[in-house]
C-alpha positions as CSV (number, residue, x, y, z in Angstrom):
1,M,-4.4,-15.3,43.4
2,I,-7.0,-13.3,41.6
3,S,-7.1,-13.4,37.8
4,I,-5.9,-10.8,35.3
5,Q,-9.5,-10.2,34.3
6,Q,-10.5,-9.6,37.8
7,M,-7.7,-7.1,38.2
8,Q,-8.9,-5.3,35.1
9,Y,-12.4,-5.1,36.6
10,I,-11.0,-3.7,39.8
11,L,-9.0,-1.0,38.0
12,V,-12.0,0.1,35.8
13,L,-14.3,0.2,38.8
14,S,-11.9,2.3,40.8
15,E,-11.9,4.8,37.9
16,E,-15.6,4.8,37.2
17,Q,-16.7,4.5,40.8
18,Q,-20.1,3.1,39.6
19,F,-21.0,-0.4,38.6
20,Q,-23.1,0.5,35.6
21,R,-20.5,2.6,33.9
22,A,-17.7,0.1,34.8
23,S,-19.7,-2.8,33.4
24,E,-20.4,-0.9,30.2
25,K,-16.7,-0.1,29.8
26,C,-15.7,-3.7,30.5
27,F,-18.4,-5.0,28.1
28,V,-20.0,-7.2,30.7
29,T,-23.3,-7.2,32.6
30,Q,-23.5,-5.6,36.1
31,P,-24.2,-9.0,37.8
32,T,-21.1,-10.5,36.1
33,L,-18.9,-7.6,37.3
34,S,-20.3,-7.8,40.8
35,M,-19.8,-11.5,40.9
36,Q,-16.2,-11.3,39.7
37,L,-15.5,-8.6,42.3
38,K,-17.0,-10.7,45.0
39,K,-14.8,-13.7,44.0
40,A,-11.7,-11.5,44.0
41,E,-12.6,-10.2,47.5
42,N,-13.2,-13.7,48.8
43,T,-9.9,-14.9,47.4
44,L,-8.0,-12.0,49.0
45,G,-10.0,-12.2,52.2
46,N,-10.7,-8.4,52.2
47,A,-13.3,-6.0,50.8
48,I,-11.9,-3.9,48.0
49,F,-14.7,-1.4,47.7
50,D,-17.1,0.2,50.2
51,R,-20.5,-0.5,48.6
52,S,-22.3,1.8,51.1
53,T,-20.8,4.9,49.6
54,T,-22.0,6.8,46.4
55,P,-19.8,7.0,44.4
56,L,-18.0,3.8,45.3
57,E,-14.9,4.3,47.3
58,L,-11.9,2.0,47.9
59,T,-11.5,0.5,51.3
60,P,-8.2,1.0,53.1
61,F,-7.2,-2.4,51.8
62,G,-8.3,-1.4,48.3
63,V,-6.2,1.7,48.4
64,M,-3.1,-0.4,49.2
65,L,-4.1,-3.0,46.5
66,L,-4.7,-0.7,43.6
67,P,-1.0,0.4,42.9
68,I,0.0,-3.3,42.9
69,V,-2.8,-4.1,40.4
70,R,-1.7,-1.3,38.1
71,D,1.9,-2.6,38.2
72,I,0.9,-6.2,37.5
73,L,-1.4,-5.0,34.6
74,S,1.5,-2.9,33.2
75,E,3.9,-5.8,33.3
76,Y,1.2,-8.1,31.7
77,G,0.9,-5.6,28.9
78,R,4.6,-5.9,28.3
79,I,4.2,-9.7,27.7
80,S,1.5,-8.9,25.1
81,D,3.8,-6.4,23.5
82,L,6.6,-9.0,23.4
83,T,4.3,-11.5,21.6
84,D,3.3,-8.9,19.1
85,K,7.0,-8.0,18.4
86,Q,7.7,-11.6,17.7
87,K,4.8,-11.7,15.2
88,G,5.9,-8.5,13.6
89,E,2.7,-6.8,14.6
90,Y,3.8,-4.5,17.4
91,R,3.3,-0.8,17.2
92,E,4.4,1.1,20.3
93,R,2.0,3.6,21.7
94,V,3.3,6.7,23.5
95,R,1.0,9.0,25.4
96,I,1.9,12.5,26.4
97,G,0.2,14.7,28.9
98,I,1.1,18.4,28.6
99,I,-0.3,21.4,30.4
100,P,-2.1,24.0,28.2
101,T,0.3,26.9,28.8
102,I,3.1,24.8,27.3
103,A,1.0,23.1,24.7
104,D,0.1,26.4,23.2
105,Y,3.5,26.8,21.6
106,M,5.2,23.4,21.9
107,I,2.7,21.3,19.9
108,P,2.8,23.7,16.9
109,D,6.6,23.8,17.2
110,L,7.3,20.1,17.6
111,F,4.3,18.0,16.5
112,N,5.6,17.3,13.0
113,K,9.1,16.7,14.2
114,W,7.8,14.1,16.7
115,K,6.0,12.4,13.8
116,S,9.1,12.2,11.7
117,V,11.4,11.1,14.6
118,L,9.0,8.5,16.2
119,T,8.5,6.4,13.1
120,G,6.1,3.5,13.6
121,V,5.0,4.9,17.0
122,Q,1.3,5.7,17.7
123,L,1.6,9.1,19.4
124,T,-1.2,10.5,21.5
125,I,-1.1,14.1,23.1
126,E,-3.6,15.3,25.6
127,E,-3.7,18.7,27.3
128,M,-4.2,18.4,31.1
129,K,-3.9,20.5,34.1
130,T,-0.9,20.0,36.3
131,E,-2.7,17.9,38.9
132,D,-4.3,15.8,36.2
133,V,-0.9,15.0,34.7
134,L,0.4,13.7,38.0
135,V,-2.7,11.6,38.5
136,A,-2.5,10.2,34.9
137,L,1.2,9.3,35.5
138,D,0.4,7.6,38.7
139,Q,-2.5,5.7,37.1
140,K,-0.2,4.8,34.1
141,K,-2.6,6.5,31.7
142,I,0.2,8.5,30.1
143,D,3.9,7.7,29.5
144,V,5.4,11.1,29.8
145,G,4.1,14.4,31.3
146,I,5.4,17.8,30.3
147,L,4.7,20.6,32.9
148,A,6.3,23.2,35.0
149,G,8.5,22.0,37.9
150,P,9.6,21.2,40.4
151,V,8.0,17.9,41.2
152,N,9.5,15.6,43.7
153,D,8.3,12.0,43.4
154,P,10.7,9.1,43.9
155,K,8.6,7.0,41.5
156,L,9.2,9.4,38.6
157,R,12.2,10.3,36.6
158,T,12.6,14.1,36.1
159,S,14.3,15.5,33.0
160,V,14.8,19.3,32.8
161,L,13.8,20.6,29.4
162,F,14.4,24.4,29.6
163,D,13.8,27.5,31.7
164,E,11.7,30.4,30.4
165,E,11.1,33.9,31.6
166,I,7.5,35.0,32.4
167,L,6.5,38.4,31.0
168,A,3.8,40.8,31.9
169,F,1.3,41.7,29.3
170,V,0.4,45.4,30.1
171,P,-0.6,47.3,27.0
172,E,-1.7,50.4,29.0
173,S,1.8,50.9,30.5
174,N,4.4,52.9,28.6
175,A,7.3,51.7,30.8
176,K,9.9,49.3,29.4
177,E,9.8,47.2,32.5
178,V,7.3,47.0,35.4
179,T,7.5,46.0,39.0
180,T,5.0,44.1,41.1
181,E,4.4,47.5,42.9
182,D,3.6,49.2,39.5
183,L,0.8,46.6,38.9
184,E,-0.9,46.9,42.3
185,N,-3.5,49.3,40.8
186,H,-4.0,47.3,37.6
187,H,-6.6,44.5,37.5
188,P,-5.1,41.0,37.2
189,W,-6.5,38.5,34.8
190,L,-5.9,34.9,35.8
191,L,-6.1,31.4,34.3
192,T,-8.7,29.1,35.9
193,S,-7.9,27.0,39.0
194,G,-5.7,24.0,38.4
195,N,-3.3,25.9,36.0
196,C,0.1,26.3,37.6
197,L,0.7,29.7,36.0
198,R,-2.3,31.0,37.9
199,T,-0.8,29.9,41.2
200,Q,2.6,31.4,40.2
201,M,1.0,34.7,39.3
202,I,-0.9,34.9,42.6
203,H,2.3,34.2,44.6
204,F,4.7,36.4,42.7
205,C,2.3,39.4,42.4
206,S,1.0,38.9,46.0
207,L,-2.6,38.8,44.8
208,N,-5.6,38.7,47.1
209,K,-8.4,37.4,44.9
210,E,-11.1,37.6,47.6
211,T,-11.2,41.4,47.3
212,D,-12.3,41.5,43.6
213,E,-15.9,42.5,43.0
214,W,-15.7,41.6,39.3
215,N,-13.6,39.2,37.4
216,Y,-13.3,36.6,34.5
217,E,-11.0,33.6,34.8
218,G,-10.3,31.6,31.7
219,G,-8.4,28.6,30.5
220,N,-7.0,30.2,27.3
221,M,-4.1,32.7,27.4
222,N,-5.2,34.3,24.1
223,L,-8.6,35.1,25.5
224,L,-7.1,36.5,28.7
225,K,-4.9,38.9,26.5
226,Q,-8.1,40.0,24.7
227,M,-9.7,40.8,28.0
228,V,-6.7,42.8,29.0
229,E,-6.8,44.7,25.7
230,M,-10.6,45.4,26.0
231,N,-10.7,46.2,29.8
232,G,-7.2,47.1,30.9
233,G,-5.2,45.4,33.6
234,Y,-2.5,42.7,33.0
235,T,-1.8,39.1,32.8
236,L,1.4,37.0,32.8
237,I,2.6,35.2,29.7
238,P,5.4,32.6,29.3
239,E,8.0,34.2,26.9
240,R,7.7,31.3,24.4
241,A,4.0,31.8,24.2
242,V,4.5,35.3,22.9
243,P,4.0,35.2,19.1
244,E,5.7,38.6,18.4
245,K,7.2,40.6,21.2
246,T,5.8,44.2,21.2
247,K,5.9,47.0,23.8
248,A,2.8,45.5,25.5
249,Y,5.0,42.6,26.8
250,K,7.3,43.7,29.5
251,R,9.9,42.3,31.8
252,I,8.5,42.2,35.4
253,R,10.5,42.4,38.6
254,S,9.6,41.9,42.2
255,A,10.3,44.4,44.9
256,I,13.8,42.9,45.4
257,G,14.6,42.8,41.6
258,E,13.8,39.1,40.9
259,I,12.5,38.2,37.4
260,P,9.9,35.5,37.4
261,A,10.7,32.3,35.4
262,R,9.5,28.7,35.3
263,Q,11.4,25.5,34.7
264,I,9.8,23.1,32.2
265,I,10.3,19.4,33.0
266,A,9.4,16.0,31.6
267,L,8.2,13.3,34.0
268,S,8.2,9.6,33.2
269,P,8.1,6.4,35.2
270,N,11.4,5.1,36.6
271,R,10.7,1.9,34.8
272,S,9.4,2.1,31.3
273,S,9.7,-0.2,28.3
274,K,9.2,3.0,26.1
275,W,12.2,4.9,27.4
276,G,13.8,5.0,23.9
277,S,10.8,6.9,22.5
278,I,10.5,9.1,25.6
279,E,14.1,10.0,25.4
280,Q,13.7,11.0,21.8
281,I,10.9,13.3,22.8
282,I,12.9,14.8,25.6
283,R,16.0,15.4,23.4
284,S,13.9,17.1,20.7
285,V,12.4,19.5,23.1
286,Q,15.8,20.3,24.7
287,H,17.2,20.9,21.2
288,E,14.3,23.1,20.0
289,Y,14.6,25.5,23.0
290,A,18.3,25.4,23.6
291,G,20.5,28.4,23.4
292,K,18.4,30.8,25.5
293,K,20.9,33.2,27.2
294,N,20.9,33.2,30.9
295,V,19.3,36.2,32.6
296,E,20.6,37.4,35.9
297,D,18.2,37.5,38.9
298,L,15.8,34.8,37.5
299,K,13.5,33.5,40.2
300,L,12.2,30.1,39.3
301,L,8.6,29.9,40.7
302,S,7.0,27.0,42.3
303,W,3.4,26.0,41.1
304,D,2.2,24.6,44.5
């Protein structure tokens, strides 16, 4: 069997895809890293990386091996945690990945509460696009992901946090509500690719972005609102990201009367030694945003 150290080298090399960067991250020389990888491949009787590609790619055997390596290293880490607990030196680390359109309001609302509830826990929060959250969960780089659902993955536990309506920001319209047909002659302002709200807006409003001759796409909802105010048009905003509801924010309906909404979920591994802390995070979010009255005709949008 290959050693834990060799597994760690394989994992880092799969992430860095280049010997020099991987060796620097592992604090060893390139020849040492290469030699340990070769020993691991000889032990297993199969090549793990295709050295003819730039950047390095996993072989078919390596693709099958990597999830096993991650699981073993995760379990090995639990042994280290147990040892630290016995010594009284253990401090749990919980890592949250959260998409920007939720982070905009959730972090200011709940950061201090999380600090007070998760005493003795080292909490790390990182903004990520939806696909990056899913990759980070698969690679065990985060312990919980907060994003817009649905996500169907048997390896992950899904906890529904809340539903929220999506509003149209249309300052130039005097109507109390707008329909997707009303917005057909208004310029749409979109988040950058990889943001699920962008995909939801394109689908719900039936947008064809290829016909635009001019455009700006941003990663910040506040900047998009400024572009709308300066240049006209519209963008879609989650209701909880609205600091103060004015006439510029309007309910939007589809041609058949559906109101767009999204479901916010938390994803975590089915097996996690940190479930106690993860559950506290989930319960705090559910409690913070509970009590929203149900709206008829809500249409939960998919981000894919």
